[in-house]
N, C-alpha and C positions, 0 to 999 in steps of 0.2 A: 144663460148659455145661448148661443147663437144657433140658427138652423142653416146657416150658409157658410161654406168653406171659402177661403181666401184664394183668388186667382193670382198666382205669383210665378207660374212655371211657363217657360218658353220652349221652343223647338229643341235647342241644344241639350238642355238639362233632361227633356222628356226622352229623347232618343238615347242619351247616356243611360237613363234609367231603364229603358228597354234592353239595351245591350247588357248592362250590368246584371239585370235579374236572370237573363238568359245564360250569360256566362257563369254566373254564380250557381246556376241550377245544376251543374253537374259535369261540365267538360273536364275539370281538373281530376275527377275520378272515373268518368265513364268511358274514356278512350280505351282502357284496357278491357273492359267488359265487352264493348263493341268489337274490338279486334279479336276477342275470344270466339265471337260468333261469326264474323265475317272475314277473318283473316286479313290479308293485305288489301281486300276489297273495303275495308272499313271506311275509307273517305267516301265511297260510293253510298254507303249506308247513311252517312251524315247528309250527303246531297239528297237523297230519297226522303229523308226525314225532313229536310228543309222544303221539299216539294210538296209533302203531305201537308205541311203547315201553311204553305203559300197561299192557296185559295181561301183557306179560312181566315188568314190574316187580311186578305182583300175584303172578305165579307165583314170582319170587324171594322175595317177602315170605313165601309159605307155606313154600317150601323152607327159608328161614332159620330158621324154627321147627322144622322136622323134623330138620334137620342143621346146627346152629349150629357150623360148623368153618371154619377157614382153608381156602384152595383151595375155595371154595364150589362153583363150577360143576363143577370136576372131581369132587368128591364127589357132587354132584346127579346128574350123568350116570352115574357108576360105580354108585351105589346104585339109581337108578331104572331104568336099562336093563340092569344086571347085566353090564357090560363094563368090567373094570378097565382094559385097554389103552385103551379110548375115553375113560375119565375122565382118564387120564395125558395123552393127546393134547390133550384139551381144556384141562387145566391148563397144558401148555406153550404152546398157541396163546394163552391168555390173557396168559401171561408175555411172549410175543413181541409181541402187540399192545400191551401196556402200555409195554414198552420202546421200541418203534418210535414209538409215539405221544409218549412223553416226549421222545424225541430230536427229533422234529418240533417240538414245542412249545418245547424248549430252543433250537433253531435260530431259530424265530420270535421268541421273547422276546429273544433276543440281538440280532436285527435291530431290534426296537423300541428296545432300549437304545441301540444305536449311532446310531439316528436322532436321540438327544438328546445324546450324548456321543461324542467321538472316540476309540475304543479299537480294538485289533486284534481281529478276529473270533474267532479260534481260542482265544487266550488268555482272552478274556472268557468264552466258552462253557465252557471248562474250569474256570475259577474258580467260575462260578455253579453248575455241575454238582457240583463237589466241596463247596461249602458246603451244598447241598441234601442230598447223600449223607450228610454229617455230621450234619445235623439228624435225618435218618431213622434213623441209628444210635443217636444219643443216647437216644431214647425215643419211644414212640408218643403219649404225652400232650404231649410238647414238639412233636412233629411236627404233631399235629392242632391244637394251640393256635396254631402259626405259621400253619397252613393257615387256620384261622378268621380270623386277622387279615388274611391276603391276601383271603379271601372277602369281609370287610366292605369292603375297598378296592374290589375288583372291582364289587361290587353298587353302591357309591356311584358309580362311574364309569358303570355302566349307567343308573343313575337320572338322572345328569347328561345323558346322551345323550337319554333320553326326554324329559326337561324342554326340552332345546334343540330337539329335533325337534318337539315339541308347539307350541312358540311360533314356528316358522318359517313363512314364507310358503309355502303348498303349491305344489308344482311342477306344471307342466302335465301330466306323467305321472300324478300323483296326482289332480288336479282332474278330468281326463277319461280315466279308465283304459280301457286296451284290454280287449277281450273276454278272458275267462279261457281259457287254453290248458292243459287237464288234463294233457297229457303233460309239459309244462314244469313245472307244479306238482308232479306226482308225482316226476319226476327231481330236482327241487330238495328235495323232502321227503327223498329218500334221502341227499342231501348233507347236509341239515339234521340228519338223524338222528345224524351225527357229534358234533354240539353236545350231544347228550343222553347220550353215552357217559359213564358214571360212577356211575349208580345201582346198576349191578351190582357196582361196587367195594365198596359197603357190606358186602355179605355176607362178603367176605374179611376183614373186621375182627372177625368173630363171637367169636373166642377172646380178644379184649381189651376186649369190651363188658360192662359191667354189666347184668345182667338181659336177656340177649339175646333171649329169647323175646318180650318186650314191645317192646324198644328197636329191633331190627332192622326189622320190618315198618313201624313208624311212621316211622323215618328214611327208609326207601326211598320211601314214599309222599309224605312231606312234601317231600323234596328235589326230586322229580319234579314236583309241582305248583308249587312256588316257581319252579323253572326254567322250567317251560312259560309262566307269566305274564310272567316277565322277558323271555323270547325273543320273544314275541308283541308286547310293547310296544316293545322295541328295534327289531325289524324294521319295525314300523308307523312309528316315528319316522324311521327311515332312508329308507324310500321316500317318505315325506311331504316330507322336507327336501332330498333330493339327486336330481337327474335320473338316471334309470336308467342311462344310458350311462356316466355318471361313477362312479356307485356300483358297477356291475359290473366296472369296470376297476380299482378301487382295492384295494390291498393293506392299507390302513389305513382301512376304511370308517367306523368310528365316529369317528375323528379327523375325517374329511371332513364327517360330520354336524354336528359341533360348529362347524367352520370356516365351513360353508355357513350354518348357522342363527344363529350368534352372532359370527362374524368373529374375527379374531386368531388367535394360535398355539394349536394344540391339543397342544402338547408334553406337557402334563400327563397327557393321555389315553394317550400312548405310554408314560409311566411307569406308569400304572395297568395297561396291557396287559402290562407286564413283571411286575408283581405277580401278574396272572392267570396268566401263563405259568409263573412260578415255583410257583404253587399246583398247577397241573396237573402239573407235573414231579414235585414232592414227593409228591402223591397217588398218581401212578402208579408211582413208585419204592416207596412204602409197600405199595401193593396188590400189585404183582408179587412183592415178596419174601415176603409172606404166603402167596401161592399156591405159591411154591417151598417154603416151610416146610411147608405142608399136603400137597402132593404127595410130599415127602421122608418124611412119615410113612407113607404107603401103598405106596411103591415103593422097594425096597432100593437100586436103582441110583442113587437120588437122595437117600439117607438122610442124606448128609453135609450137606444144607441144613435137616434137622430139627433144628435146635439154636437155642436163644435165649441170648443173653449173660447171665450170672448177675447182673450189675449193671444193665444197661440194659433187660433183658427184651425185646430185639428180635433178629430173625434176622440177625445181623451179616454172615455170609458171603454169604447170598442178597442182602442189601441192596448189599453192596460190588460183588459181581459184576454185578448189574443196573445199578448206577451206572456202573461202567466201560463197560458196553455202551452205555448211553445217551449217555455223553459221547463216545465214540468214533463212534457213528453220527451224532450232532449235528454233529461236526467234518468227518467224512469223506464222509457220503453225501448225495445229493440226495433230498429227501423230499416232492416236489411232489405226488405221488399218494397221500400217506399217508391222507387223509381216506376216500377210496374203499376202499383196501386194508384199513384198520383196521375200517371199517364191515362190509365183507364178512366178515371173520373173526368179528366179534362177532355178526352176523345169523346166521351159521352155528352159533355156540355157542347163540344164543337158540332156534334151531330144536331143537337137542338138548336144552336145558334144559326147554323146554315139552313135548316128547315124554316126557322122563324123569318129569316131574310127572303127565302123564296116566297113565303106567304105574303110578307109585307111588300115586296116588289110588285106582286100581282095586284095587291089592293091600292097601293100608292107608288106608281112608278117614278115619280120625281124625287130627286135627292140632291143635296149640295155636292156630293161625291157619289158617282154611280159606277158599278162594275157590271159587266154583262151577266144575264141570268145564268150563263153557263159556269160562272165562278162559284156561286153557292152550291150548285148542283155538283160540281167537281169536288168542292170542300165536303159535302155530305157523303159522297162516294168514298173519297179518300179516308175520311174519319171513321166511316163504317168498316172499311177494309182493314185500317190499322187496328181497329178495336177487336175485330174478329181474330186477327193474327195475334194480338196480345192475350186474348183468352185462350187461343190454341197454344201459345208459349206457356201460359201459366198452368195449363191443365196436365 
């Protein structure tokens, strides 16, 4: 077994990976829930969610050039705050969030597939999960190539939704919008934040990226900008084409946009949603296994996971373990509150990462890619504020 991963990934595939994992994280199901909270102002909630993510994304971009390692957040926090135990805790929290998120998306993707074909739920979820685990084990280039193909399909589906919504007759809700309610917009922004989960996964591919000091920050920023534009357009199309009451109650909101705007069956969008789900699952399994690999390097109790297959160049044991956990949770557990739970975990991690960068910039000002001190400060404040709102929403 090797202790080194293979550097096979360039800017294009890494950016596609970031976009794919973000789009696969929930836009196909979250638009309705965000509209239920924010009304026709749902696009504003997505923009605010992107702004909450932006300074933290810039902090990740600087950290990715300072410490280009797998288990990015764990290393950032350990080095920046000087607490090895806290770094390990952050690493395990990221693994848990990724696994639970992948399980929820596997459950949702299976549901979309079963709306088109009549198959048993548990067997279908298991087969889909095993296929994706197999792809993740075979190689990172193969995994990210498959993910890039899924991303292209996802983006095509979202473009079709935007086109349909733009050509629809505006609803009464959209034509005469109610006054903006900022509490609803803010709580919807916290929910919408779940759809931006993914940019932080990019740093965990650091040991498999060619020229990481240049590629990592560019991929982080490009994927966040592309995704923010997509989400704003998609949510605008949705609230324009579908009455808010119907949109908020739908579990397949984008299919509803198509049916309302164009008429006919939207089954093809369900299949695109399956592709989005598979992309999200694959990306989370790949990410979580790299975090386990990186944490295993630094903590002897987890050293068994710090091994890469000599032929495939992937952390096989970590990938297999996380894959089994994802499949088991998808089949056995209800995951209705996953978006809020995962967002809360990651917002907590973002608080720590921004605090760690503030400490590191004071100790070591120089870096290959630098952002002003105001950026991690803003990221820290934004993450704390969003975390406070999320606990307020959940209480």
